[in-house]
TORMIMI-493192 format. One line per field, with one value per residue (C-alpha): x, y, z. Coordinates in Angstrom, 2 decimals. Layout:
// TORMIMI-493192
xx <- (X|...)
yy <- (Y|...)
zz <- (Z|...)
// end
This chain:
// TORMIMI-493192
xx <- (-29.98|-31.23|-32.64|-29.54|-27.23|-29.32|-29.11|-25.36|-24.99|-27.11|-25.29|-27.97|-26.57|-26.32|-27.56|-25.06|-24.60|-22.47|-20.78|-20.82|-19.99|-16.64|-15.97|-16.65|-14.40|-11.44|-11.12|-11.06|-8.06|-6.31|-6.98|-5.42|-2.23|-2.30|-2.60|0.39|2.44|1.38|2.09|5.52|7.88|10.78|11.28|12.29|14.91|16.14|15.98|17.50|14.63|11.16|8.16|5.29|4.24|4.00|6.70|5.41|7.52|5.08|2.07|4.04|5.19|1.66|0.15|2.91|2.35|-1.44|-1.21|1.90|-0.07|-2.64|-0.49|-0.07|-3.84|-4.70|-2.29|-3.38|-7.02|-6.14|-4.34|-7.17|-9.75|-7.80|-8.01|-11.70|-12.68|-10.70|-12.21|-15.71|-15.59|-13.53|-14.57|-15.14|-12.78|-10.84|-7.31|-4.54|-3.18|-6.55|-6.80|-3.28|-4.01|-7.10|-5.34|-2.26|-4.51|-5.92|-2.65|0.23|-0.83|-1.45|1.85|3.63|2.08|3.23|6.64|7.05|5.89|8.40|11.17|10.56|9.76|11.79|13.90|15.43|18.94|18.15|20.55|19.33|19.51|16.80|14.40|14.46|13.29|10.57|9.46|9.25|7.51|10.16|11.76|10.16|12.26|15.38|16.34|18.04|15.73|16.89|15.46|12.37|11.26|12.71|10.83|7.16|7.25|3.69|4.32|6.09|2.65|2.06|4.95|2.89|-0.22|1.69|2.78|-0.81|-2.03|0.63|-0.30|-4.06|-5.02|-3.20|-4.38|-7.95|-8.02|-6.83|-9.28|-12.21|-11.34|-11.42|-14.48|-16.60|-15.61|-11.97|-12.51|-12.29|-9.17|-7.65|-8.38|-6.70|-3.72|-3.26|-3.20|-0.63|1.55|1.34|2.39|5.27|6.47|6.47|8.25|10.93|11.35|11.87|14.16|16.32|16.87|18.89|16.82|19.40|20.00|16.45|14.61|13.93|10.35|9.76|10.77|12.14|15.26|15.38|15.98|12.95|10.75|11.77|11.29|8.14|6.38|7.67|8.81|5.96|5.96|5.58|2.25|0.79|-1.09|-3.30|-4.25|-5.08|-7.08|-9.25|-9.72|-10.87|-13.22|-14.92|-15.50|-16.80|-19.22|-20.54|-20.97|-22.79|-20.02|-18.68|-19.82|-22.81|-21.80|-23.55|-21.30|-21.40|-20.30|-17.61|-16.31|-16.28|-13.84|-11.27|-10.65|-9.50|-7.52|-5.77|-5.01|-3.48|-1.41|-0.04|1.08|2.44|6.18|7.43|7.47|4.40|2.38|2.63|-0.29|-1.38|-3.35|-5.58|-6.00|-9.10|-11.05|-10.23|-11.58|-14.75|-15.33|-14.99|-17.39|-19.84|-19.72|-20.35|-23.27|-24.60|-24.88|-26.12|-28.72|-32.29|-35.26|-36.07|-34.90|-31.64|-29.90|-27.13|-23.82|-24.11|-22.71|-19.79|-18.65|-18.73|-16.78|-14.16|-13.87|-13.42|-10.56|-8.93|-6.25|-5.23|-5.33|-3.07|-0.55|-0.29|0.73|4.39|4.71|2.73|4.18|7.67|8.61|6.26|6.52|10.30|10.11|7.36|7.94|11.51|12.32|10.35|7.84|5.00|2.87|-0.10|-2.86|-0.72|0.31|-3.34|-4.14|-1.14|-2.18|-5.65|-4.07|-1.87|-4.98|-6.83|-3.87|-3.48|-7.20|-7.29|-4.25|-5.76|-9.05|-7.19|-5.18|-8.38|-10.19|-7.39|-5.41|-7.04|-10.52|-9.39|-6.82|-9.44|-11.84|-9.35|-6.97|-8.86|-11.67|-11.52|-12.55|-16.13|-17.19|-20.11|-19.31|-20.46|-19.69|-16.09|-16.75|-19.77|-19.18|-20.93|-20.68|-18.66|-20.51|-19.98|-20.25|-23.43|-23.77|-23.11|-19.86|-18.70|-17.90|-15.81|-17.68|-19.00|-18.16|-19.65|-19.74|-18.97|-18.55|-15.40|-13.86)
yy <- (8.79|9.97|13.40|14.15|13.33|15.47|18.38|18.05|17.91|20.97|23.02|23.43|24.16|20.75|20.49|19.73|16.00|13.97|10.73|8.80|5.47|6.77|8.09|4.64|2.95|5.04|2.93|-0.28|1.12|2.18|-1.26|-2.92|-0.94|-1.92|-5.61|-5.34|-3.72|-5.88|-9.16|-8.21|-10.85|-8.45|-4.71|-3.56|-1.23|-3.81|-7.20|-8.90|-7.76|-9.40|-7.15|-9.64|-11.45|-15.04|-17.52|-20.21|-19.53|-21.16|-19.27|-16.02|-16.48|-17.35|-14.28|-12.06|-13.39|-13.07|-9.41|-8.52|-6.48|-5.06|-2.01|-1.33|-1.54|0.65|3.43|3.36|3.67|6.76|8.40|7.77|8.85|12.04|13.06|12.17|14.08|17.22|17.41|16.61|19.34|21.99|25.56|27.81|30.77|29.73|31.06|28.45|29.87|29.36|25.82|24.97|26.39|24.23|21.08|21.56|22.25|18.77|16.85|18.86|19.33|15.58|14.84|17.28|15.64|12.17|13.49|15.00|11.79|9.74|12.26|12.60|9.01|6.90|8.75|11.58|10.59|10.75|13.00|16.19|14.64|12.18|14.25|17.54|16.17|14.25|17.38|19.27|16.39|16.03|12.81|10.54|12.26|10.67|7.12|6.59|4.23|5.74|9.05|8.08|5.55|7.19|8.78|7.89|5.47|5.96|9.71|9.10|9.11|12.66|13.80|12.51|14.30|17.57|17.22|16.48|19.58|21.79|20.66|20.43|23.98|23.45|19.87|20.76|23.46|20.93|18.23|20.68|21.68|18.11|17.44|14.52|12.41|12.68|11.41|7.71|8.04|10.19|7.48|4.90|7.22|7.66|3.88|3.61|6.19|4.14|1.06|3.02|4.02|0.37|-0.66|1.98|0.92|-2.71|-1.95|0.91|0.32|-2.53|-5.45|-6.43|-6.57|-7.60|-6.42|-9.26|-10.57|-8.15|-9.31|-5.91|-3.85|-0.73|1.38|-0.10|0.29|3.92|4.90|2.95|3.18|6.00|8.63|11.19|11.92|8.18|8.20|11.17|8.98|7.56|11.05|12.15|8.94|9.99|13.46|12.02|9.62|12.52|14.23|11.01|10.36|13.93|13.76|10.44|8.75|6.42|2.78|2.27|-0.94|-1.67|-1.43|-5.11|-6.46|-3.78|-4.80|-8.46|-7.59|-6.66|-10.32|-11.60|-8.41|-8.96|-12.56|-11.19|-8.73|-11.64|-13.33|-10.32|-9.72|-6.51|-3.64|-4.25|-5.13|-1.67|-0.10|-1.86|-4.93|-2.95|0.31|-0.69|-2.34|0.62|2.97|0.89|0.72|4.50|5.12|2.55|4.09|7.56|6.32|4.44|7.71|9.80|7.40|8.52|6.25|3.58|4.36|2.71|2.45|4.95|3.70|3.10|5.59|3.35|3.07|6.86|7.25|4.77|6.61|9.87|8.55|6.65|9.27|9.29|5.48|5.38|7.88|6.22|2.84|3.77|4.87|1.93|-0.88|0.20|2.10|0.90|-2.83|-3.12|-0.67|-2.56|-6.17|-6.21|-8.67|-11.62|-13.66|-15.66|-18.80|-18.42|-17.69|-15.01|-13.61|-13.28|-11.38|-9.10|-8.41|-7.41|-5.29|-3.54|-2.82|-1.45|0.71|2.09|2.79|4.53|6.62|7.49|8.52|10.78|12.30|12.94|14.46|16.50|17.57|16.96|18.33|21.43|22.20|22.04|24.12|26.88|26.88|25.68|28.24|31.94|34.12|35.16|32.29|30.25|26.89|23.76|20.15|19.98|16.62|17.70|17.13|18.71|17.35|19.35|20.19|18.41|20.06|20.94|18.29|14.99|16.50|17.36|20.99|22.49|22.52|25.83|27.26|25.66|26.30|23.62|23.23|22.35|18.98)
zz <- (-17.46|-14.08|-13.32|-11.25|-14.15|-16.52|-14.07|-13.88|-17.64|-18.40|-15.80|-13.15|-9.68|-7.98|-4.40|-1.66|-1.36|0.94|-0.06|3.22|1.61|0.42|3.91|5.35|2.78|3.91|7.02|4.98|3.10|6.31|7.80|4.74|5.36|9.03|8.17|5.86|8.61|11.55|9.73|8.44|9.75|10.31|10.44|6.92|8.40|10.93|9.15|12.18|14.43|14.33|13.81|13.74|16.89|15.61|16.61|14.23|11.10|8.67|9.99|10.13|6.51|5.35|7.00|5.62|2.10|2.28|3.31|1.30|-1.27|1.15|1.88|-1.82|-2.37|0.62|-0.30|-3.95|-2.84|-0.80|-3.72|-6.20|-3.62|-2.95|-6.60|-6.72|-3.58|-4.39|-7.88|-6.65|-4.02|-5.82|-5.05|-8.00|-8.03|-4.94|-4.95|-4.88|-1.61|0.11|-1.25|-0.08|3.38|3.75|2.62|4.77|7.75|7.27|7.17|8.61|12.26|12.59|10.87|13.18|16.26|15.21|14.15|17.61|19.29|17.31|17.95|21.69|22.54|20.16|17.60|19.63|18.50|14.76|12.83|11.21|7.75|8.87|10.97|9.04|5.64|7.48|9.30|6.00|4.20|1.52|2.79|0.16|-2.51|-1.04|-2.10|1.28|3.26|6.54|5.33|3.32|5.97|9.08|11.96|11.32|8.39|7.00|6.59|3.26|1.61|2.87|0.65|-2.26|-1.03|-0.73|-4.36|-5.37|-3.54|-5.10|-8.60|-8.12|-9.21|-12.51|-12.99|-12.11|-14.77|-17.35|-16.26|-16.32|-19.87|-21.16|-23.33|-22.21|-25.20|-24.08|-20.54|-21.29|-23.49|-20.75|-18.17|-20.40|-20.90|-17.15|-16.66|-19.45|-17.69|-14.49|-16.48|-18.01|-14.54|-13.46|-16.65|-16.20|-12.58|-13.61|-16.54|-15.31|-11.59|-10.12|-8.85|-6.21|-3.36|-2.51|0.59|3.03|2.51|-0.39|-3.90|-4.87|-4.28|-2.14|-5.27|-7.04|-3.98|-3.69|-7.33|-8.11|-4.76|-2.56|-5.07|-5.19|-8.96|-9.63|-7.73|-9.61|-12.17|-9.40|-8.24|-11.80|-12.24|-9.31|-10.77|-14.08|-12.32|-10.54|-13.88|-15.40|-12.53|-12.62|-16.39|-16.26|-18.23|-15.54|-15.51|-13.21|-11.48|-8.16|-5.15|-4.19|-7.60|-7.81|-4.38|-5.44|-8.24|-5.60|-4.65|-8.08|-8.61|-5.29|-6.27|-9.47|-7.43|-5.39|-8.61|-10.51|-10.02|-8.46|-9.28|-11.46|-8.36|-6.75|-8.62|-11.79|-10.63|-8.24|-10.17|-12.15|-9.28|-7.03|-9.69|-10.07|-6.30|-5.96|-8.85|-7.49|-4.00|-5.43|-7.53|-4.51|-2.58|-5.50|-6.83|-6.38|-6.12|-3.58|-0.05|0.89|4.24|4.84|6.20|9.92|12.34|13.44|9.83|9.50|12.74|11.58|8.28|10.15|12.27|9.40|8.76|12.41|12.48|9.42|10.80|14.21|12.79|12.52|16.13|17.57|15.43|14.38|17.54|20.27|19.61|20.22|23.13|24.99|23.92|22.70|19.93|21.29|19.31|20.85|20.55|18.22|20.84|22.49|19.11|18.08|21.28|20.79|17.19|18.40|21.14|18.57|16.49|19.51|20.54|17.03|16.72|20.12|19.25|15.87|17.49|19.92|17.09|15.13|18.11|19.67|16.60|13.21|13.89|15.85|13.15|10.42|12.51|13.31|10.36|7.30|7.29|6.76|9.64|9.44|7.22|8.34|9.74|8.09|7.66|6.50|4.86|2.84|-0.85|-3.77|-7.31|-9.78|-12.94|-16.16|-19.54|-21.35|-24.01|-22.29|-21.08|-24.61|-23.81|-21.03|-17.71|-16.43|-13.04|-9.98|-6.30|-3.78|-0.09|1.79|1.03)
// end
C-alpha cells in the first residue's frame, strides 16, 4: 500500500489534491449524450419530425443504433461521478443549508438561463403545467412526457441531482459510518438495488406502446430512467467508491485497461433489452474508470503527464455543453432548418456545426453564468477564495477502514 493510502487510513490530514483526470472525463460523458441526441432519427416528442440530418435512411438508422446507449452511459457516469466527488470533497461540520446553497449555486443559475432561453425563443406558448415544474426542477417526477421532457429536455437530470443533494447530508453520514469490511458488500447491494429497479420497471409497467426508435414504452422510460428515486443507486455507488478509494480498498486498475472495458460493456448494452440497458451494463465499467482516474491522479512515484489544458477546459464547460443541447438540437434545429434532411456530406457538416454551436453556447453559459454564480453565491462572505474544483480526499477509518472515519476538512467541490 502506498504512503498516501497509509496516511489516509491512520487519519493523518491529507493534503489538498485535485483530480484533473476526472474533470477531463466529464466532457467525454457530455459528448456521449450529445451523440445520442444528434443522431436520433426523429424527435421523441414529435415522431413525425426528423431530428437527425441524414437523408440516407440506412446510414441514419445505423448511426442511431450505434449511439442509442451513449446517452444512457453518459448520464450514468455523471450520476456516479456526482456521488464520488461530493463524498471526496465533503466539508467536515458543514451545515446542510450551506451545502445545499453551494450545490444549487452550481446548477440552478445555468438551468434558469437555459429555461429562460427556451421559454423566450421557442416555448413561450407552453402552458403553466409544463413550464412551472421545469422551472422548479420537479418535472421529472411526472410521467407525462410533455412535462418531464418539455422546455429544455436535458434538464430532467437536474431533478435527480437536486434529490441527490437533498439526501446527501444523511447519506454521507451513513456512508462514513460504514466499516471498511462492509464497503464491498455495500457496493454489491447498491448494484442489486439498481437491478431490482430495472426488474420492477420491466415487470410492473406496460411495455406498449413503444417509443419510436427506442424499444421501451413511455411509462418504462419514465420510471426506470427519468424518475429521480430510480437513479439514486448510481449516486450512492459513487459515494461508496470514494470511500473505497480513500481507504485503499478499491481495485487499482490502470486507467487505460479500465477504459478498454467500456467497449465490451457498451456492446452488451446494445444487446440487452430495455429497460435493463438503462444502467446495469455500464455501471461496473463506469465505476472502474472513475476509480482508475482517481488513482491515476493520486499515485505517487514516477512523473506522469497531467491532462492537457484543452481537456481541462472541455471538462470545465461540460455542464454548459450538456445543458445547451436541448435548446440547440430540439429547438434550434427545426427553427433554423425546418424538417429537412440532407445528403451525407452536407449532413456531416451540419452535425459538426451543431456540435460547434452547442460547445460555443456551453462555453458562454459556463463563462457568463456558471462561474460568476459559483463565485458570488457559493462562498460565504469573507472566506478566502480558492479553486472551486480542488478536491481533497475524505479520510478512511483507522484500521484499513474497519472503523468509522474520523472528521476531515476539505475544500470546495
